[in-house]
N, C-alpha and C positions, 0 to 999 in steps of 0.2 A: 699404328694399330689401334691405340686407345683413342677415345674421344678426348678432346681438349678439356681440361678441368676449368670450367667456368661456373660461377655461382649463379646460375639462372636455368630455368626450365628443367629442374631436377637433374642437372648435368653431373653433380657430384655423385648421386646414386647411380647414374648411367655409367660414369667412369669406373666406379668400383664393381659394378656388375660385369663390365667388360674385363676388368682386371681379374675378377673371380673366375670367369670363363677361361681366360688364358692360363691362369695358374692351375686350374683344374686339368687343362689339356697337358701341361708340362708334367704334373704329378702323375696323371693317368698314363702317359707314355712310358714312364719308368715302371709302372706296375702292369703294363699290358700283357707281357708274356706270363707273368705270375697268374694273372686273372684268366688267361686262356687255359692254362694248365688246371686251374681250380675248376673252371667250367666243365672240364672233362670228367670231373669226379661227381658232378651233380646229376642226379637222375632226372631232373626236370629241364635239362639243356640238350638241345640237338644242334650239331654243327656239321651238317652234310656238305660235301663238296658240290660245286656247281654241276660237275659231271654226274654225280649221283642223283641230283635233283632232276636234271634235264633228261637223263636216260630213262627215268621212270622206275628206278630201283629203290627210291626212298620208300621205306616200308609202311609208313603210317598214313599215306594218302588214302582218304576214303574210310579210314578205320580209326581215327583219332579217339573217338569216344569208346569204341569197342575194345581197342587194344592198348591204349595208354591210360585214359581216364577211368576205364572200366565202369561206365555208367551211360545213361541216355540223356544227360543234361544238355541244355543249349550250349553251343560252342561259339565263343566270342573272341575275335582277334583285335589286337592293338598293333597297327602298322606304324613302323618307325618308332618303336617303344622307348628308345633311349635307355635310361637307367632302369626302366621297368617299374617306375613308381606307380603309374596308373594301372598297369596290369595287376600288380600286387594289391593296390587299393581296392580295385573292383573285385578281386578274388576274396578279399576279406569281407567286403560288403555283401557279396552274393555267393555264399557257399554252395548253392544249388545250381551254379553255372560253371562251365569250364572256360578258362582263359588262356590264350597263347599270345605272348608278346613276340614281335618279329622285328629284327634289326640286323643290318649287315655288320655292325660293330659289336662283337661279342664282349669286348672288354667293358662296354657301357652297361649292358644288361646283366653283367656279373653281379652288380649290386642287388638288383631285383631278384635274381635267381637265388642268391645267397640268403637274402631276407626270407624268401619263401621256404627254403629248406630249414632255416633256423626257427621259423614260426610254425612249421609243420603244415604248410598250405599244400594240399595235394591236388588242388583244382587250378593250378597255374603252371605253365611251362613256357619255355623260350626257344626260339629257333633263330639261328644265325644264317640268314640268306637274304637275297635281294627281293624287294617288294614285287619287282617285275616277274618273279618266278613263282608267285603264290599259287597259280593254277596248276603247278607241278607238285605242290606240297599238299593241296587240299582238292578234294573231288568236287564235281558239280553238285550244287545244292547241299553241301556239307556244313556250311557256316550260317549261323543265325544272325550274327551282328558283327559290325566292324567299327572300331574306334580309330580315329586319326587325331592325335593330340600334338598340337604345336609343331606342325611340319614347317620346313623351310618354305616360305611363300614363293621362292623362285621368281622374284619380281621382274627381272629382265625378260623381254619378249623371247629372246633366243633360248631361254630356260623354261619356256612354257611346257615342253614335253616332259619335264621333270616334276611339274606341279602335281601333287598327289590327288587332286580332284579334277584333273583334266578329263576330257571325253574318253581317251584311251584307257586311263586308269579305272574310270567308272565301269566301263564294259568288262574290264578284267575282274573287278570286284563282283559284278553281276554273275559271272561264270560260277563262282564258288558259293555265292549267297543263295539261300532258300528263296522261293518266290516272294515271300513276305519279309525278307531280310531287311535289316535296318543299318544305315550308316550314320555315324556321329562324327562331326568335325568340331573340335574345340581349338581355338587359336587366339593368339594375341595380335594377329595381323589383320587390320581392317581391310587391307588389300585382298588377302586370301578369303576373308569372309564375303566381301562384295563380289569378287570374281566367281566364287563357288555358287553363291545365291543366284547371280545372273545366269550362269551356265545351267543350273538346275531348272530355272524357270524357262530359259530359252529352249532347252531340249525336252521339256515336258515331263521332267521327273517330279515326284511328289514330295514337296517340302512339308514335313509334319510339324516342325517347330523351328523358329529362328529367333535369336536374341543377340543384339549387338552389344550388350553389356550385362553379363549374367549376375554380377554382384550388385547391380543397381536396379535392374528390372526384374520383377518377380516372375516365377513360372517355370524356371529351368528344373529338370529332373535333379533329384538330390545328389546323384553321383557326379553331376557337373560342378557343383559348388563344394561338395564335401571332400573331394579329393583334389589336392593341390600339389603340384610338383615344386621342386626347389626353385626353378627359374620363374615359375608362375608367381610364387610369393615375392620374388624380386620385382617382377613387373607391377604387381599390386602396390609395392612401395612407392612407385612413381605414378600411381593412378592410371596405369595403362588399362584400357578396356579389354576384357576377355570376352570373346564372342563364341557362339555355339549354334550349330545347325544340325537338325535330325531329319533324315530324309530316306526315301525309297528310290531305287533306281528302276526306271521303267524300260 
C-alpha cells in the first residue's frame, strides 16, 4: 500500500504523506458513526436519502437563497468538498456569497460543518449526496459558480465516465448554472489539468484563465492561493505543481 522508502525524488515525504492518509482513514472509520450523529445536530448539514432527492421531495431545490440562506447573494458550490476546508475558507473570505459543499461522505465534511458552526458562519452549508444528482438538488439557473478542488483524476480510460470534468458532467453543471455561471478547477494532477483544458478547447467552451503552477506563475485569483487544504500543503512540500482553470460552459 505504501510507496517504498527510498531517499530520492522526495520519496520520504511521499511515504509519510501516504502513511498519513492511511492513518487518517483508520481513525476516521472509528469516528464515522459519531460524526454522522453529530452531523444530524448541525443546522448547516443536509443528508437526504437518494429516494428523497430523486423523487423531487427535497424541499430546498430552487429556493436555497430564499428559504435557507434568507438572502439574494450569489450561490457557489464546491463539488466533492472532502473535509469542507475550501467551502469554509471561501465563506470566510466572501461573507456576501453563499456556499454549499457537496460530498457523498458526510463523515468527511463533518469537520467543515463543525468549524462553520463554531465560527458562526451562516453563509455555508453541506449536503451529503452524489454529484450525479445535483440537478435534483438545485434548479435550473440557480447556481452562480462551481468549484471543483483536487478531484480524483480517474486516470484509467475505463474510469473516464467518473472524471468530474468530462462532457457529461459539464452538461450537468450547465443545467444548474446561470447563463454566465463560472466553473473553477484546482488540482495537483497535471493529467486532470491537461485533459480538462483540451476538452474545453475541443468542445468550444470559454477558458477565462489557466495556470499550470499557481504558486510560481502570477495572476491567479486570491482565493486560489490564499486557501490551502491539508493535503495541498503536503503536495507543496514535495514541490508538486498546483494548477487552476476558470471557465464557462457553452
